[in-house]
C-alpha positions in Angstrom: -221.8 8.7 80.1 -220.3 9.4 83.2 -222.1 12.2 85.5 -220.1 14.7 87.6 -221.3 17.4 89.9 -219.2 20.3 90.1 -220.0 21.9 93.4 -220.0 25.5 93.9 -222.3 27.9 95.9 -224.8 30.6 95.1 -222.6 33.1 96.7 -219.8 31.8 94.0 -222.2 32.8 90.9 -220.4 34.9 88.6 -217.0 35.0 90.3 -215.5 31.3 89.7 -213.9 31.8 86.6 -212.7 27.9 86.4 -216.3 26.9 86.5 -217.0 27.6 82.5 -213.9 26.3 81.1 -214.4 22.9 83.2 -218.1 22.7 81.8 -216.7 22.6 78.3 -214.1 20.6 79.1 -215.8 18.0 80.5 -218.3 17.9 77.6 -215.5 17.6 75.2 -214.5 14.6 77.3 -217.5 13.0 77.3 -219.0 13.9 80.4 -222.0 15.0 81.5 -221.3 17.7 84.0 -223.4 20.0 86.0 -222.8 22.9 88.4 -224.6 22.5 91.5 -225.0 24.2 94.7 -223.5 22.1 97.7 -226.8 23.3 99.8 -229.5 23.0 97.2 -231.9 20.3 99.0 -233.2 19.1 95.7 -230.2 17.4 94.6 -229.8 13.9 94.8 -226.0 13.5 94.9 -226.2 9.7 94.5 -227.1 10.2 90.9 -223.6 11.5 90.3 -220.7 9.2 89.2 -218.6 11.9 91.0 -219.3 14.8 92.8 -216.0 17.3 92.6 -215.4 20.1 95.1 -215.1 23.4 93.0 -216.3 26.4 94.6 -218.2 26.1 97.8 -216.9 29.2 99.1 -219.6 30.1 101.7 -218.8 26.8 103.4 -215.9 29.0 105.6 -219.2 30.7 107.4 -220.9 27.2 107.8 -218.0 24.8 108.1 -219.9 22.1 110.3 -223.0 22.5 108.2 -220.5 21.7 104.9 -218.9 18.7 106.6 -222.0 17.0 107.4 -223.5 17.4 103.8 -219.7 16.2 102.9 -220.2 13.0 104.8 -223.4 12.4 103.3 -222.2 12.8 99.9 -219.2 10.6 100.7 -221.8 7.8 101.8 -223.6 8.3 98.2 -221.0 8.3 95.5 -217.3 9.5 94.9 -216.3 12.4 96.7 -213.2 14.6 95.4 -210.8 15.4 96.7 -211.7 12.6 99.6 -213.6 13.2 102.6 -210.4 12.6 105.0 -208.8 15.3 103.2 -211.5 17.7 103.1 -211.9 17.6 107.2 -208.2 18.5 107.7 -208.0 20.9 104.7 -210.6 23.0 105.8 -209.0 24.3 109.2 -205.5 25.7 108.7 -204.4 23.9 111.7 -203.2 21.7 109.2 -200.0 23.9 108.8 -198.8 22.7 112.4 -199.1 19.0 111.0 -196.9 20.0 108.2 -194.4 22.2 110.1 -194.3 19.0 112.5 -193.0 16.6 109.9 -190.5 19.5 108.5 -192.3 21.0 105.9 -191.2 24.8 106.0 -194.2 27.0 106.7 -194.8 30.5 107.0 -194.1 31.1 111.1 -197.8 30.4 112.5 -198.7 31.1 116.4 -202.4 29.6 117.2 -204.8 31.4 119.4 -207.6 29.4 120.7 -211.2 30.8 121.9 -210.3 30.7 125.4 -207.0 33.0 125.4 -206.7 36.2 126.0 -206.4 38.3 123.1 -203.4 40.8 124.3 -201.8 38.5 126.0 -201.6 36.1 122.8 -200.6 39.0 120.5 -197.8 40.1 123.2 -196.4 36.8 123.5 -196.1 36.4 119.5 -194.8 39.7 119.3 -191.8 39.0 121.8 -191.3 35.9 120.1 -190.8 37.8 116.4 -188.9 40.9 117.5 -187.6 41.1 114.0 -191.5 41.7 112.8 -192.2 45.0 111.4 -195.7 43.8 110.3 -198.0 40.7 111.1 -200.9 39.2 109.8 -203.8 38.2 112.0 -206.4 35.5 110.5 -208.8 33.3 111.1 -208.1 29.3 110.7 -211.6 29.0 108.7 -211.6 31.5 106.0 -211.7 31.7 102.1 -209.0 34.0 100.4 -208.1 37.1 102.6 -211.5 37.3 104.4 -211.4 38.4 108.2 -207.2 38.9 107.3 -205.4 41.9 108.0 -202.1 43.2 108.2 -200.8 45.0 111.0 -197.9 47.7 111.6 -195.9 46.4 115.2 -197.4 49.8 116.7 -201.0 48.7 115.9 -200.9 46.5 118.4 -204.4 47.9 119.8 -206.3 47.4 116.5 -204.9 44.0 116.0 -205.9 42.7 119.4 -209.5 44.0 119.1 -209.6 42.6 115.4 -208.3 39.0 117.6 -210.8 39.6 120.3 -213.9 39.7 117.7 -212.4 36.2 116.1 -212.2 34.7 119.4 -215.7 36.1 120.9 -217.1 34.0 117.5 -215.6 30.9 118.7 -213.0 31.2 116.2 -209.4 30.3 116.3 -206.7 32.6 115.1 -203.3 32.5 113.4 -200.8 35.2 113.9 -198.0 35.3 111.1 -195.0 37.6 110.8 -195.6 39.3 107.3 -193.0 38.4 105.0 -192.3 41.8 103.0 -191.1 39.5 100.1 -194.4 38.9 99.1 -194.9 42.6 98.2 -192.5 42.6 95.2 -192.0 38.8 94.1 -196.1 37.6 95.0 -196.9 34.4 95.7 -196.0 31.0 93.6 -199.4 28.8 93.1 -198.2 25.7 91.7 -201.2 23.5 90.5 -201.3 19.6 90.8 -203.6 17.4 88.8 -203.3 13.7 89.9 -199.9 14.1 91.8 -198.4 15.6 88.5 -197.4 18.9 88.1 -199.5 20.9 85.6 -199.0 24.9 85.9 -197.6 27.4 88.0 -198.8 31.3 88.8 -197.9 34.6 90.4 -200.3 35.9 92.3 -200.2 39.6 93.8 -200.0 40.5 97.3 -203.4 40.2 98.9 -202.9 42.6 101.6 -201.6 45.5 100.2 -200.5 48.3 103.3 -203.1 50.8 103.8 -206.0 49.0 101.7 -208.9 46.6 102.5 -207.6 43.0 102.0 -208.5 41.6 98.6 -211.2 38.9 99.0 -209.9 36.2 97.2 -211.3 33.8 95.6 -213.9 35.8 94.9 -211.5 38.3 93.2 -208.5 37.0 91.1 -206.3 40.0 91.5 -203.0 39.8 90.1 -202.5 36.8 88.4 -200.1 35.9 86.1 -198.3 32.8 84.4 -194.9 31.6 85.7 -192.1 29.1 85.5 -191.5 28.1 89.1 -188.2 27.7 90.2 -186.8 24.2 91.1 -186.9 25.1 94.5 -190.3 25.2 94.7 -191.3 22.5 92.8 -189.0 20.7 94.8 -190.5 21.9 98.1 -194.5 21.3 96.5 -193.2 17.6 95.8 -192.4 17.5 99.7 -195.4 18.7 100.4 -197.4 16.2 98.6 -195.8 13.3 99.9 -195.8 14.6 103.4 -199.8 14.7 103.0 -200.1 11.7 101.2 -198.5 10.1 104.5 -200.4 12.7 107.3 -203.7 11.7 105.7 -203.2 7.9 104.7 -204.0 8.6 101.0 -204.4 5.6 98.9 -204.1 7.5 95.5 -202.9 10.8 94.0 -205.4 14.1 94.8 -207.3 15.1 91.6 -206.3 18.3 92.4 -203.8 20.6 94.8 -203.0 24.1 94.7 -199.3 24.8 96.8 -199.1 28.6 97.4 -195.6 29.3 98.3 -193.7 32.8 99.6 -189.9 33.4 99.6 -188.9 33.7 103.0 -186.2 35.7 104.3 -183.7 33.6 103.6 -184.8 33.2 100.2 -186.0 29.8 100.2 -189.7 28.9 99.5 -192.1 28.6 102.6 -195.7 27.0 102.3 -198.4 29.8 103.0 -201.6 27.5 102.1 -202.4 24.4 101.0 -205.1 24.4 99.1 -207.3 20.7 98.5 -211.0 21.5 99.1 -211.8 24.6 96.8 -208.9 26.3 95.0 -209.1 28.2 92.1 -206.9 26.6 89.4 -207.0 29.3 87.1 -207.5 27.4 83.8 -207.5 31.0 81.9 -203.8 31.2 82.2 -202.8 27.8 81.5 -204.3 26.7 78.1 -204.8 22.9 77.9 -205.1 22.6 82.0 -209.1 22.3 82.4 -208.9 19.7 79.7 -206.4 17.6 81.8 -208.6 17.8 84.8 -211.6 16.9 82.6 -209.8 13.8 81.3 -209.0 12.6 84.9 -213.2 12.2 85.5 -213.3 10.9 82.5 -210.8 7.9 83.5 -211.6 7.2 87.4 -209.4 4.8 89.3 -210.5 1.4 89.2 -211.1 1.5 92.7 -214.0 3.7 92.3 -213.8 4.8 95.7 -210.4 6.4 96.3 -211.2 6.3 100.2 -208.4 6.6 102.4 -207.6 3.5 104.9 -209.1 6.5 107.7 -212.4 6.8 106.1 -213.1 3.0 106.0 -212.1 2.8 109.5 
């Protein structure tokens, strides 16, 4: 019987709605699966055939420690998604890599810790003179944590937000707020082993005048949705670009691609979730079983490494 560790965190206890359906699906598929906290020092990770990242949601506060742990696991057994992808995807600078190869993304300005906050904000607002609202968020975060939506006349508050993050040695993202999300929400497309599985509508996470909703700890407004052909086409381009950028030798075990409708009505990438996304099994009957089946029939090359990891 193959053994699988479903990696979570103590902070996620009771909040990961995917965990029980996936444990049940693994049992039905003949797998011995356990939910294990990534920072539990008593765990011998080499005893598992596969270590699947699911809800280690506190890694954003301890990223160097988490990546060091992932490296140790990668040396001991099969880590999914692979280490090369985890290193890249845990910092949202990956959006710049995808934009550079032609993927339409929400326009993003990155502000690094040595920048002057108000100068950076002023340059951003000059560049996006038509943006009535904008978003400030850290490049390393889960869901909407430490993220806020501001009106253009709230520059002082936004500058203080940026300064707080920079003082913590955290890089910052500035993005114009795409108001289409308020009515249409986000479209999240889930892929398993490179194949489309299901899609969902996610309600806006940054309602005006309210605290940011702390996804993934709170699912919020989540419903099943049929994606548009243009959304499916963009998702395929994003996965293909990721395969090239990370020199992947096998499809990713899972991917969630969060899209927004841009001002021109065409979809653009908000986030590419490859490390610990909620997959919303409850909204897609059979999806947990499909993932469990993948885990029960690993590829012939059980390492599923990338060329970069082997180097």
